[in-house]
Each structure stands twice: as C-alpha cells, then as structure tokens.
MIFIFI-413351 format. One record per residue (C-alpha): residue in one letter; residue number from 1; x, y, z; chain. Coordinates in nm, 3 decimals. Example, Ala and Ser with C-alpha at 12.3 -4.5 7.8 and 13.67 -1.06 7.14 Angstrom:
<nodes>
NODE A 1 1.230 -0.450 0.780 A
NODE S 2 1.367 -0.106 0.714 A
</nodes>
This chain:
<nodes>
NODE M 1 1.989 23.362 5.712 A
NODE P 2 2.272 23.341 5.501 A
NODE K 3 2.491 23.654 5.558 A
NODE F 4 2.635 23.848 5.253 A
NODE K 5 2.860 24.114 5.171 A
NODE V 6 2.645 24.498 5.121 A
NODE Q 7 2.799 24.713 4.872 A
NODE T 8 2.707 25.096 4.982 A
NODE K 9 2.641 25.326 4.773 A
NODE K 10 2.558 25.705 4.912 A
NODE I 11 2.231 25.716 4.693 A
NODE P 12 2.131 25.383 4.588 A
NODE D 13 1.869 25.321 4.274 A
NODE G 14 1.529 25.369 4.375 A
NODE Y 15 1.583 25.589 4.659 A
NODE N 16 1.332 25.838 4.647 A
NODE E 17 1.302 26.088 4.954 A
NODE K 18 0.977 26.258 4.830 A
NODE K 19 0.836 25.930 4.887 A
NODE I 20 0.941 25.878 5.190 A
NODE K 21 0.808 26.195 5.291 A
NODE G 22 0.454 26.168 5.117 A
NODE I 23 0.402 25.787 5.333 A
NODE I 24 0.483 25.935 5.667 A
NODE D 25 0.252 26.293 5.565 A
NODE D 26 -0.011 26.029 5.503 A
NODE V 27 -0.004 25.860 5.827 A
NODE Y 28 0.034 26.187 6.071 A
NODE E 29 -0.159 26.530 6.081 A
NODE N 30 -0.046 26.836 6.017 A
NODE N 31 0.011 26.996 6.348 A
NODE L 32 0.311 27.121 6.606 A
NODE I 33 0.292 26.774 6.824 A
NODE E 34 0.266 26.530 6.532 A
NODE N 35 0.538 26.764 6.272 A
NODE T 36 0.789 26.749 6.554 A
NODE F 37 0.784 26.359 6.516 A
NODE K 38 0.751 26.347 6.165 A
NODE Y 39 1.054 26.506 6.140 A
NODE T 40 1.260 26.251 6.357 A
NODE L 41 1.038 25.947 6.175 A
NODE Y 42 1.177 26.136 5.800 A
NODE A 43 1.531 26.156 5.889 A
NODE I 44 1.511 25.819 6.059 A
NODE Y 45 1.360 25.610 5.740 A
NODE K 46 1.566 25.789 5.493 A
NODE K 47 1.860 25.612 5.698 A
NODE I 48 1.645 25.278 5.651 A
NODE V 49 1.508 25.276 5.341 A
NODE K 50 1.867 25.357 5.217 A
NODE L 51 2.032 25.036 5.370 A
NODE Y 52 1.754 24.820 5.286 A
NODE L 53 1.801 24.951 4.961 A
NODE N 54 2.229 24.891 4.906 A
NODE K 55 2.145 24.550 5.054 A
NODE E 56 1.879 24.464 4.803 A
NODE E 57 2.130 24.582 4.520 A
NODE S 58 2.389 24.354 4.700 A
NODE L 59 2.127 24.032 4.668 A
NODE N 60 2.113 24.057 4.325 A
NODE E 61 2.497 23.974 4.268 A
NODE Y 62 2.501 23.723 4.592 A
NODE I 63 2.221 23.499 4.545 A
NODE P 64 2.355 23.371 4.207 A
NODE T 65 2.600 23.229 4.450 A
NODE L 66 2.483 23.000 4.638 A
NODE N 67 2.489 22.664 4.620 A
NODE T 68 2.211 22.529 4.346 A
NODE N 69 2.212 22.217 4.488 A
NODE I 70 2.057 22.366 4.843 A
NODE K 71 1.684 22.368 4.833 A
NODE V 72 1.525 22.430 5.167 A
NODE I 73 1.690 22.740 5.409 A
NODE V 74 1.574 22.658 5.766 A
NODE T 75 1.584 22.963 5.993 A
NODE N 76 1.430 23.040 6.335 A
NODE I 77 1.398 23.396 6.356 A
NODE I 78 1.346 23.610 6.015 A
NODE Y 79 1.257 24.015 6.088 A
NODE D 80 1.300 24.377 5.945 A
NODE F 81 1.521 24.318 5.603 A
NODE D 82 1.573 23.902 5.577 A
NODE R 83 1.178 23.874 5.591 A
NODE L 84 1.054 24.174 5.377 A
NODE I 85 1.294 24.125 5.108 A
NODE F 86 1.577 23.874 5.162 A
NODE K 87 1.322 23.591 5.190 A
NODE K 88 1.097 23.682 4.896 A
NODE K 89 1.473 23.717 4.637 A
NODE L 90 1.565 23.374 4.770 A
NODE Q 91 1.199 23.211 4.743 A
NODE D 92 1.192 23.380 4.363 A
NODE N 93 1.483 23.233 4.276 A
NODE G 94 1.317 22.894 4.403 A
NODE Y 95 1.431 22.830 4.754 A
NODE K 96 1.183 22.728 5.019 A
NODE I 97 1.204 22.924 5.376 A
NODE V 98 1.130 22.743 5.664 A
NODE V 99 1.108 22.903 6.017 A
NODE V 100 1.132 22.679 6.330 A
NODE L 101 0.949 22.874 6.597 A
NODE H 102 1.154 23.020 6.894 A
NODE G 103 1.007 23.043 7.183 A
NODE L 104 0.780 22.832 7.403 A
NODE T 105 0.402 22.974 7.505 A
NODE E 106 0.400 23.258 7.196 A
NODE N 107 0.035 23.088 7.138 A
NODE Y 108 -0.058 23.171 7.534 A
NODE K 109 -0.105 23.545 7.383 A
NODE R 110 -0.431 23.688 7.249 A
NODE Q 111 -0.484 23.651 6.829 A
NODE S 112 -0.496 24.032 6.868 A
NODE D 113 -0.135 24.139 7.046 A
NODE L 114 0.022 23.913 6.784 A
NODE Y 115 0.162 24.167 6.560 A
NODE A 116 0.341 24.002 6.203 A
NODE R 117 0.267 23.641 6.316 A
NODE N 118 0.117 23.602 6.026 A
NODE Y 119 0.304 23.293 5.863 A
NODE S 120 0.134 23.229 5.502 A
NODE D 121 0.450 23.434 5.342 A
NODE I 122 0.696 23.157 5.487 A
NODE D 123 0.649 22.780 5.285 A
NODE M 124 0.651 22.617 5.600 A
NODE L 125 0.583 22.689 6.001 A
NODE L 126 0.763 22.405 6.254 A
NODE C 127 0.600 22.472 6.598 A
NODE F 128 0.623 22.304 6.948 A
NODE N 129 0.228 22.214 6.972 A
NODE K 130 -0.027 22.108 6.848 A
NODE S 131 -0.223 22.407 6.980 A
NODE E 132 0.051 22.659 6.868 A
NODE K 133 -0.073 22.504 6.558 A
NODE K 134 -0.425 22.539 6.592 A
NODE H 135 -0.353 22.941 6.691 A
NODE F 136 -0.171 23.059 6.416 A
NODE K 137 -0.367 22.868 6.171 A
NODE G 138 -0.644 23.023 6.354 A
NODE F 139 -0.454 23.377 6.284 A
NODE D 140 -0.311 23.299 5.966 A
NODE S 141 -0.508 23.004 5.765 A
NODE K 142 -0.318 22.972 5.507 A
NODE A 143 -0.012 22.921 5.649 A
NODE L 144 0.166 22.547 5.630 A
NODE V 145 0.219 22.443 6.018 A
NODE H 146 0.377 22.122 6.149 A
NODE P 147 0.389 22.077 6.584 A
NODE I 148 0.770 21.885 6.587 A
NODE S 149 0.759 21.940 6.996 A
NODE S 150 1.138 22.141 7.125 A
NODE V 151 1.485 22.016 7.067 A
NODE Q 152 1.594 21.747 7.272 A
NODE E 153 1.818 21.921 7.545 A
NODE A 154 1.488 22.096 7.611 A
NODE K 155 1.285 21.766 7.691 A
NODE K 156 1.593 21.613 7.842 A
NODE P 157 1.810 21.795 8.015 A
NODE R 158 2.151 21.615 8.050 A
NODE F 159 2.464 21.705 8.287 A
NODE N 160 2.286 21.867 8.532 A
NODE K 161 2.485 21.836 8.794 A
NODE L 162 2.815 21.831 8.589 A
NODE K 163 2.674 22.203 8.423 A
NODE R 164 2.565 22.284 8.792 A
NODE F 165 2.899 22.261 8.953 A
NODE I 166 3.089 22.444 8.632 A
NODE V 167 2.887 22.707 8.657 A
NODE N 168 2.896 22.782 9.052 A
NODE K 169 3.260 22.792 8.995 A
NODE R 170 3.248 23.040 8.732 A
NODE L 171 2.989 23.260 8.902 A
NODE K 172 3.249 23.207 9.193 A
NODE I 173 2.969 23.134 9.483 A
NODE N 174 2.892 22.801 9.716 A
NODE D 175 2.593 22.518 9.602 A
NODE R 176 2.349 22.633 9.759 A
NODE I 177 1.931 22.612 9.746 A
NODE N 178 1.875 22.926 9.473 A
NODE V 179 1.558 23.095 9.398 A
NODE F 180 1.617 23.177 9.067 A
NODE Y 181 1.425 23.507 8.904 A
NODE V 182 1.451 23.512 8.558 A
NODE S 183 1.352 23.885 8.439 A
NODE L 184 1.196 23.883 8.097 A
NODE S 185 1.071 24.242 8.125 A
NODE W 186 1.334 24.382 7.957 A
NODE P 187 1.349 24.733 7.951 A
NODE M 188 1.169 24.784 7.567 A
NODE N 189 1.303 25.148 7.511 A
NODE N 190 1.134 25.231 7.208 A
NODE L 191 1.024 24.834 7.079 A
NODE R 192 0.741 24.842 7.344 A
NODE T 193 0.391 24.719 7.228 A
NODE Y 194 0.143 24.980 7.320 A
NODE Q 195 -0.120 24.893 7.569 A
NODE V 196 0.007 24.535 7.570 A
NODE R 197 0.352 24.575 7.750 A
NODE P 198 0.376 24.769 8.063 A
NODE I 199 0.624 25.112 8.016 A
NODE D 200 1.022 25.089 8.124 A
NODE E 201 0.899 25.277 8.426 A
NODE E 202 0.631 25.002 8.545 A
NODE I 203 0.882 24.720 8.443 A
NODE Y 204 1.166 24.910 8.680 A
NODE N 205 0.986 24.955 8.987 A
NODE F 206 0.855 24.597 8.904 A
NODE D 207 1.160 24.440 8.906 A
NODE K 208 1.265 24.653 9.201 A
NODE K 209 0.949 24.536 9.393 A
NODE I 210 1.069 24.161 9.346 A
NODE I 211 1.422 24.216 9.443 A
NODE E 212 1.333 24.354 9.756 A
NODE L 213 1.096 24.058 9.789 A
NODE L 214 1.362 23.830 9.740 A
NODE S 215 1.646 24.011 9.971 A
NODE R 216 1.419 23.879 10.242 A
NODE I 217 1.395 23.535 10.179 A
NODE N 218 1.542 23.240 10.397 A
NODE K 219 1.739 23.133 10.077 A
NODE R 220 1.951 23.236 9.805 A
NODE A 221 1.845 23.421 9.519 A
NODE I 222 1.981 23.453 9.182 A
NODE Y 223 1.854 23.751 8.920 A
NODE K 224 1.880 23.758 8.562 A
NODE N 225 1.772 24.006 8.346 A
NODE Y 226 1.667 23.941 7.916 A
NODE P 227 2.048 23.956 7.746 A
NODE R 228 1.881 24.284 7.557 A
NODE R 229 2.033 24.632 7.517 A
NODE N 230 1.740 24.871 7.417 A
NODE Y 231 1.960 25.164 7.569 A
NODE I 232 2.269 25.266 7.507 A
NODE D 233 2.295 25.257 7.932 A
NODE S 234 2.330 24.932 8.133 A
NODE N 235 2.012 24.857 8.312 A
NODE P 236 1.992 24.987 8.668 A
NODE I 237 1.846 24.717 8.797 A
NODE N 238 2.139 24.487 8.833 A
NODE E 239 2.325 24.764 9.054 A
NODE Y 240 2.058 24.781 9.259 A
NODE A 241 1.983 24.419 9.269 A
NODE K 242 2.422 24.385 9.334 A
NODE K 243 2.295 24.580 9.718 A
NODE F 244 2.187 24.274 9.855 A
NODE K 245 2.390 23.995 10.021 A
NODE N 246 2.207 23.661 9.953 A
NODE I 247 2.102 23.802 9.584 A
NODE K 248 2.370 23.681 9.332 A
NODE T 249 2.335 23.880 8.988 A
NODE I 250 2.378 23.700 8.656 A
NODE E 251 2.486 23.982 8.411 A
NODE G 252 2.690 23.940 8.044 A
NODE D 253 2.563 23.752 7.774 A
NODE F 254 2.453 23.428 8.016 A
NODE D 255 2.227 23.234 7.795 A
NODE F 256 1.988 23.104 8.065 A
NODE R 257 1.997 22.729 7.899 A
NODE Y 258 2.341 22.715 8.028 A
NODE V 259 2.305 22.888 8.358 A
NODE N 260 1.927 22.738 8.430 A
NODE S 261 2.095 22.438 8.642 A
NODE I 262 2.151 22.646 8.937 A
NODE G 263 1.806 22.712 8.916 A
NODE D 264 1.625 22.530 9.289 A
NODE I 265 1.318 22.693 9.278 A
NODE F 266 1.264 22.926 8.955 A
NODE L 267 1.023 23.268 8.951 A
NODE I 268 0.847 23.383 8.621 A
NODE S 269 0.633 23.678 8.532 A
NODE I 270 0.612 23.651 8.221 A
NODE V 271 0.447 23.388 7.933 A
NODE G 272 0.425 23.428 7.586 A
NODE S 273 0.748 23.576 7.546 A
NODE A 274 1.159 23.483 7.490 A
NODE S 275 1.213 23.095 7.488 A
NODE T 276 1.273 23.076 7.905 A
NODE I 277 1.008 22.868 7.978 A
NODE T 278 1.120 22.610 7.717 A
NODE W 279 1.485 22.558 7.931 A
NODE M 280 1.311 22.536 8.256 A
NODE I 281 0.961 22.345 8.209 A
NODE N 282 1.142 21.982 8.225 A
NODE L 283 1.431 22.057 8.459 A
NODE G 284 1.212 21.859 8.752 A
NODE K 285 1.231 22.221 8.914 A
NODE P 286 0.909 22.419 9.064 A
NODE I 287 0.833 22.731 8.882 A
NODE I 288 0.652 23.023 9.028 A
NODE Y 289 0.424 23.202 8.778 A
NODE L 290 0.336 23.585 8.918 A
NODE H 291 0.023 23.665 8.698 A
NODE T 292 -0.093 23.992 8.597 A
NODE S 293 -0.437 24.109 8.392 A
NODE E 294 -0.260 24.436 8.348 A
NODE S 295 -0.043 24.358 8.100 A
NODE E 296 0.147 24.071 7.898 A
NODE F 297 -0.211 23.960 7.834 A
NODE I 298 -0.306 23.591 7.777 A
NODE T 299 -0.642 23.397 7.639 A
NODE E 300 -0.917 23.231 7.890 A
NODE E 301 -0.770 22.910 7.753 A
NODE A 302 -0.396 22.968 7.838 A
NODE L 303 -0.473 23.130 8.143 A
NODE D 304 -0.645 22.821 8.256 A
NODE V 305 -0.408 22.633 8.156 A
NODE V 306 -0.089 22.769 8.380 A
NODE K 307 -0.292 22.803 8.669 A
NODE K 308 -0.281 22.419 8.677 A
NODE I 309 0.088 22.354 8.550 A
NODE F 310 0.263 22.612 8.728 A
NODE I 311 0.284 22.713 9.088 A
NODE F 312 -0.012 22.992 9.029 A
NODE V 313 0.006 23.313 9.254 A
NODE D 314 -0.208 23.599 9.111 A
NODE R 315 -0.021 23.924 9.204 A
NODE D 316 -0.366 24.166 9.143 A
NODE K 317 -0.416 24.043 9.443 A
NODE P 318 -0.359 24.263 9.765 A
NODE N 319 -0.083 24.069 9.981 A
NODE W 320 0.031 23.841 9.720 A
NODE E 321 0.391 23.907 9.844 A
NODE N 322 0.298 23.581 10.087 A
NODE D 323 0.551 23.364 10.242 A
NODE L 324 0.586 23.123 9.949 A
NODE L 325 0.933 23.149 9.910 A
NODE N 326 0.914 23.100 10.246 A
NODE K 327 0.839 22.769 10.269 A
NODE P 328 1.109 22.467 10.302 A
NODE H 329 1.193 22.358 9.955 A
NODE D 330 1.077 22.033 10.050 A
NODE E 331 0.761 22.135 10.042 A
NODE L 332 0.769 22.362 9.719 A
NODE K 333 0.870 22.021 9.523 A
NODE K 334 0.524 21.870 9.661 A
NODE I 335 0.330 22.147 9.527 A
NODE W 336 0.507 22.081 9.187 A
NODE E 337 0.504 21.725 9.165 A
NODE D 338 0.123 21.751 9.289 A
NODE K 339 0.071 21.952 8.900 A
NODE K 340 0.322 21.665 8.711 A
NODE I 341 -0.030 21.500 8.584 A
NODE Y 342 -0.123 21.861 8.442 A
NODE R 343 0.184 21.888 8.265 A
NODE D 344 0.150 21.527 8.147 A
NODE E 345 -0.200 21.611 8.004 A
NODE Y 346 -0.095 21.892 7.839 A
NODE D 347 0.245 21.821 7.706 A
NODE E 348 0.192 21.763 7.335 A
NODE E 349 -0.076 22.013 7.327 A
NODE W 350 0.053 22.265 7.495 A
NODE L 351 0.398 22.202 7.628 A
NODE T 352 0.732 22.050 7.458 A
NODE G 353 0.594 21.703 7.349 A
NODE K 354 0.862 21.519 7.597 A
NODE N 355 0.756 21.197 7.383 A
NODE L 356 0.830 21.274 7.030 A
NODE H 357 1.172 21.402 6.837 A
NODE A 358 1.171 21.713 6.714 A
NODE G 359 1.512 21.659 6.437 A
NODE K 360 1.322 21.355 6.284 A
NODE L 361 0.991 21.498 6.272 A
NODE G 362 1.110 21.844 6.107 A
NODE A 363 1.343 21.638 5.883 A
NODE K 364 1.009 21.462 5.822 A
NODE Y 365 0.814 21.745 5.689 A
NODE I 366 1.090 21.890 5.519 A
NODE K 367 1.166 21.619 5.273 A
NODE E 368 0.795 21.634 5.215 A
NODE L 369 0.829 22.009 5.096 A
NODE I 370 1.109 21.908 4.887 A
NODE L 371 0.927 21.595 4.715 A
NODE Q 372 0.576 21.807 4.658 A
NODE N 373 0.781 22.090 4.501 A
NODE S 374 1.043 21.858 4.330 A
</nodes>
C-alpha cells in the first residue's frame, strides 16, 4: 500500500476514551482477573485508536495528491490500518484494490481457522490455484477470486548453481549435502492463535528436539528460523543450534528464497503458513513433511494431498524419529521422484501452476476489472 506522512495530534478529532472503555467493559466481565486485563487493554487501545485517528486525518490530505490516472492498487498484504481504514478511503475515492495471495497452502487450513480471510471487501483476490479459489469462495461467496499461479521464479528457478556458490561464500561454508530445516514455528508471543498454534514453550521444545535429531545425522544440517521477532529478546534456539558442529545456523534477515539453493533435502513441520513452500516445491529437492494432528490443523482433503506430494512423516506416532534422514541422498531423491506423478497431477489444482504465467493472467484479470468499472 502507498506510504504517507502522518501529522500527529495529541488528541485527534473523534477520539473518545469513554467509548473505548465501554467496548472493553462489554467484552470482559467485572471480576478481579478480567479487570486486570481490562486496564492493560485499555492502555493499549487508547494508543492504537489515537494512532489510527491521526493517520485517518492525514489521509484526507494525502489521497487528493495521488495520481488520478491510477485506477488500481495491487498489494500482496493488507492488514490492520491499511485494511480497516486506508483501503476503504481509497475505494471511496474510486480506486480498486487487488490483493495477490502471499503464501501457498493457506487453503490447506480448516475454514474455522481462517480468521479475517474474507475477501469480499477487496475488489479482487488473485490466488495461486483452483482449490484456493474454491476454498475462499466457500468461505466468502461474495469475493471475486481468480487463480493465476505463482511467480515465475518459484515455478522455474534459475541460476541455482551460481546462487549456491554465492550463498556458500556468504555463509562461509564448503559445498556438502545439506539437510535444510526451515522452521516456521516462530515464537508467536501475543500473535498466537488460541487452540490452533501451540504455545511458545511447545514450539521451543519441538525445535530443540529437531535440532538434537539433526545433530546426530550423517549429513550437514542447516537451521533457519522465521525472520520475525515478536519478543524484544532474540530467539534462544539459534544459540542452542550453534552448539552442534554439523549444524549451520542462518541468522538475520536472510530471505529463504535467496538461500534455498543450498538445500538438498528440506525438512518442514507446517503447511498453511508463510510463503516458504512456494520457494522449495519446484527445486527438484526432496521435502520431508513432519505432520501432527495436535495443532496447525489442515483439512482431510489437504491431508490426502500432502501425503502424496511430500515425503510424509506422522510425528504423532511413537518413534517417528527414525533413520530417514540418514538414508543416502540418492535414495531420498528416488522416493521424491516417485511422487512427481502426484505433484504434476495436483499442480494447477493445489500447487503453483507451472505451465501458467502469473503475470499475464494477473494483467488479464486486472484489465477486465478496469474495463468493467470504466
């Protein structure tokens, strides 16, 4: 979304502390425990409301300065103020908002867990595949949804040998067979989804268990957690991973799409979150999916798909930590290649649409949107 300068007032127009307090009092009961939380929430939302009102006032001066020849704004993420206020102000002034879905496999989740995934307030949603269109239309029948496949670089990766050489140099490692564990179980803090995602202690203990497993395998391991900090303190699991000689820890803001070239075998524990799978599914490298039915829930239909397209491990079963990762690389590649028939079969329905062109399809649907509203 476009950026604009905010003129900050100490007390913006429309600010009403009594109204904020009244809303919080309506949601929470009047008892010792809930009153404790109410005071904290009251302080937080006073700041948020002041910020949003100041930004909203600044919009009234900013929007008239935009180029009136622009008819459509395309974005791949729109939350919080942008979704609640900025988007509507733009639409009220004649702009159309198109959202391009960010992460592949979001539609693998149960509909009951897709909070705020209704898209009928957006003028058009461009997604990856046919099952996503079906999923989001089922969730919000008024939404305008078109599948366009993924970006070309994710479908047909290029210059992988050169990228691998450069990444090895940047990380100061020699070229070996690597098991790359991409942790998507970042510490959530207050962004955790209750009864869907595990608590942070469980996330930490699971990643610790995976790191201990990786420390015993006969290959080098690469550990990378999700580049987000929801705590002031740094993630302690990085320091733990560094203790093991055969594990290289990638820290900082390295985007996975730029370091994926050093992976020879990928290990994941979550589908339905982030864009990570988009950037590994077409690399031609084995992907081992560690599934659990205890959290990060997916639909039965999606479960059937992932069992076929990935090397599937049920970590709810006893002794799931078998010697799979110690198998010869060629043997794991053979298992992966044997599943290619399913990945090809499900490509346009559930995956990236390798034979389609996202840019051309996206341009076609945006042009149609413009013509329909001219």
